[in-house]
Each structure stands twice: as C-alpha cells, then as structure tokens.
C-alpha positions as CSV (number, residue, x, y, z in Angstrom):
1,X,4.1,60.5,123.9
2,X,4.9,59.8,120.2
3,X,7.3,56.9,120.7
4,X,5.4,54.9,118.0
5,X,5.5,57.7,115.4
6,X,8.2,57.9,112.8
7,X,9.8,61.3,112.7
8,X,11.4,62.4,109.4
9,X,13.7,65.4,109.2
10,X,14.3,65.7,105.5
11,X,16.7,67.9,103.6
12,X,19.4,68.1,101.1
13,X,22.0,68.1,103.9
14,X,24.5,69.9,101.7
15,X,26.1,70.1,104.3
16,X,24.3,68.9,107.4
17,X,24.9,71.6,110.0
18,X,24.2,72.4,113.6
19,X,20.7,73.8,112.7
20,X,19.7,70.4,111.4
21,X,21.0,68.7,114.6
22,X,19.3,71.2,116.8
23,X,16.0,70.7,114.9
24,X,16.3,66.9,115.4
25,X,17.0,67.4,119.1
26,X,14.1,69.8,119.6
27,X,11.7,67.4,117.8
28,X,13.0,64.4,119.9
29,X,12.6,66.3,123.2
30,X,9.5,68.3,122.5
31,X,7.5,65.6,120.9
32,X,8.7,62.7,123.1
33,X,9.9,60.7,120.1
34,X,11.7,57.4,120.2
35,X,14.0,58.5,117.4
36,X,14.4,61.0,114.5
37,X,15.4,59.8,111.1
38,X,17.4,62.2,108.9
39,X,16.2,61.8,105.3
40,X,18.6,63.1,102.6
41,X,16.9,64.0,99.4
42,X,18.0,62.0,96.4
43,X,17.1,64.3,93.5
44,X,15.7,67.5,95.2
45,X,13.3,68.8,92.5
46,X,12.9,72.2,94.2
47,X,16.7,72.8,93.9
48,X,17.0,72.2,90.2
49,X,18.3,75.8,89.8
50,X,21.6,74.8,91.5
51,X,24.0,71.9,91.5
52,X,23.7,69.6,94.5
53,X,26.7,67.7,95.9
54,X,26.7,64.0,95.1
55,X,24.4,61.8,97.1
56,X,27.4,59.7,98.4
57,X,29.0,62.8,100.0
58,X,25.7,64.1,101.5
59,X,24.9,60.6,102.9
60,X,28.4,60.2,104.4
61,X,28.3,63.7,105.9
62,X,24.8,63.0,107.4
63,X,25.9,59.7,108.9
64,X,29.0,61.5,110.3
65,X,26.9,64.3,111.7
66,X,24.7,62.0,113.7
67,X,27.1,59.2,114.5
68,X,27.2,59.5,118.2
69,X,23.5,60.3,118.8
70,X,21.7,57.1,119.7
71,X,18.2,58.4,118.8
72,X,19.2,59.8,115.4
73,X,19.1,57.5,112.4
74,X,19.6,58.0,108.6
75,X,16.8,56.9,106.2
76,X,18.4,56.7,102.8
77,X,15.4,55.5,100.8
78,X,15.1,58.7,98.7
79,X,18.8,58.4,97.6
80,X,17.9,55.0,96.0
81,X,14.8,56.2,94.2
82,X,15.0,57.1,90.5
83,X,13.8,60.5,89.5
84,X,12.9,63.4,91.7
85,X,12.5,63.1,95.5
86,X,8.9,63.7,96.4
87,X,7.9,63.5,100.1
88,X,4.5,61.9,99.1
89,X,6.4,58.9,97.6
90,X,8.2,58.4,100.9
91,X,5.0,58.7,102.9
92,X,3.2,56.2,100.7
93,X,6.1,53.8,101.1
94,X,5.5,53.9,104.8
95,X,1.9,52.8,104.5
96,X,-0.3,53.5,107.4
97,X,2.6,54.3,109.8
98,X,2.1,57.6,111.7
99,X,4.6,60.2,110.6
100,X,5.8,63.6,111.8
101,X,7.6,65.7,109.2
102,X,10.1,68.1,110.9
103,X,10.3,71.1,108.6
104,X,12.0,74.5,108.8
105,X,9.5,77.4,108.8
106,X,10.6,78.3,105.2
107,X,9.7,74.8,104.0
108,X,6.5,74.7,105.9
109,X,5.4,78.0,104.6
110,X,6.1,76.7,101.1
111,X,4.3,73.4,101.6
112,X,1.6,74.3,99.1
113,X,4.2,74.3,96.3
114,X,5.1,70.7,97.0
115,X,4.1,67.8,94.8
116,X,0.7,66.5,96.0
117,X,0.9,68.9,98.9
118,X,-2.7,68.2,100.2
119,X,-1.9,64.5,100.5
120,X,1.4,65.2,102.3
121,X,-0.5,67.4,104.8
122,X,-3.2,64.6,105.2
123,X,-0.7,61.8,105.8
124,X,1.8,63.5,108.1
125,X,1.8,65.8,111.1
126,X,4.0,68.8,110.6
127,X,6.5,70.0,113.3
128,X,8.0,73.4,112.5
129,X,11.4,74.8,113.3
130,X,11.5,78.6,113.6
131,X,13.5,80.4,110.9
132,X,14.5,84.0,110.9
133,X,12.4,86.1,108.5
134,X,9.5,83.6,108.2
135,X,6.4,84.7,110.0
136,X,4.2,82.3,111.9
137,X,1.3,83.6,109.9
138,X,2.8,82.4,106.7
139,X,3.3,78.9,108.1
140,X,-0.3,78.9,109.6
141,X,-1.7,79.8,106.1
142,X,0.1,76.8,104.6
143,X,-0.2,74.4,107.5
144,X,-2.9,75.5,110.0
145,X,-2.4,72.7,112.4
146,X,1.4,72.8,112.5
147,X,3.2,72.2,115.8
148,X,6.0,74.7,116.6
149,X,9.2,73.3,118.1
150,X,10.6,75.1,121.1
151,X,14.1,76.1,119.9
152,X,15.9,79.3,119.1
153,X,16.2,80.5,115.5
154,X,19.6,79.5,114.2
155,X,20.6,81.6,111.2
156,X,22.6,78.8,109.5
157,X,21.9,77.6,106.0
158,X,23.6,75.2,103.7
159,X,23.7,77.9,101.0
160,X,25.6,80.3,103.3
161,X,28.0,77.5,104.4
162,X,28.8,76.5,100.8
163,X,29.3,80.2,100.0
164,X,31.6,80.7,102.9
165,X,33.8,77.7,102.0
166,X,33.9,78.8,98.3
167,X,35.1,82.3,99.6
168,X,37.8,80.7,101.7
169,X,36.1,81.3,105.0
170,X,35.8,78.7,107.8
171,X,32.7,76.9,108.8
172,X,34.5,74.8,111.4
173,X,32.1,75.6,114.3
174,X,28.9,75.7,112.3
175,X,29.0,71.9,111.5
176,X,30.1,69.0,113.6
177,X,33.9,68.6,113.7
178,X,33.8,65.3,111.8
179,X,31.7,66.9,109.1
180,X,34.1,69.8,108.8
181,X,37.0,67.3,108.5
182,X,35.1,65.4,105.8
183,X,34.5,68.6,103.8
184,X,38.2,69.6,104.1
185,X,39.4,66.1,103.2
186,X,37.2,65.9,100.1
187,X,37.6,69.5,99.1
188,X,33.9,70.1,98.9
189,X,32.4,73.5,98.2
190,X,35.6,75.0,97.0
191,X,33.9,76.5,94.0
192,X,30.7,78.6,94.2
193,X,27.6,76.6,93.3
C-alpha cells in the first residue's frame, strides 16, 4: 500500500483528456495510493518546438477535468516557477518525500533525455502507462525497474485533439464534458499549433 507516497502525473495537459484521467485512475487503483496529483508543466522545455496554450487555461481545464474525483488533486507548483519546468526541481522541492511519477510509455522511454535524468530516476519510482507504438523493451532500457500500470492503451493525445479542433472536428467525447465546454467557450485550438 502506497498511501503515504505522493503520486505525480505530470504533463502539459493541453488539453487534459480521458487518457490522462484513465492513467490517474489506474495508478490510484493499481498502486493503492491515497491520491494522485495532476502536475501541469509551467514552461515545458521539451515542447519548445510548438506553442503551448497559456498556463491559466491549462490549469483551469485540469481543475475542471478532475473536479468531481475526490482522490485527484492539482499541484500547480510548476506553473509558478520561472524558467523551464524540470521534474528534478519539483522532486527536490518535495525533499525526502517518497514519490511515484506516472508517465506515459513514450515519456518513460525518453527519460534519458530529461534534465538530470539519473537523479530523477533515483528520487522517484516510475509507473508506466502503456502507449501504442512504444515497446516495453524501450521503456525497460530507459527505466529498468519501471512498474507497468494495468490499463488498456488509449490512442488519445493532446496533439491529435488540438489538430481535430483546428480542423473543425469534434473532441466532445474524448475529454470530460466540462473540459469540452471550456474549450468551446474560450475558442481554444481553433488555429493549428
């Protein structure tokens, strides 16, 4: 039982979608956690090649997505940090607290490219969400002691959702209803990023 461990599910959440929520649920149930904190990236340095929706919208959508789930919380510390969002900075801020990072298989396989990756791997346990097209061997090479979460692969990505909205297609049942309404109300993603 990991009820005294902080679980962090980080991401850009641009927008937060059902895949994120399913990952949080799988971590909560599979690992016996007390809660899962969704951690929106402030300045995601690995996404410098594209524009990222403003932090205020991503935070509002994340809060909206998890609003009625008592064991989901939002940790907004990275949104208030100046400069790039590095996971190691967040882990250092937590001190000696035990942490599980919930990562998609693509992120886990690319962990070696992260800022101070060895320290991240030393300070946190890694729980992995299966992603289509990412082999378990690629993840094992980057994170040999990763724990795989028991959940189906959900082929939903923020990039695809933004592209669908920009093309005039609906994402209504790929995000929570309140998130879809927020996107519609604020006219987000109307132009391709």
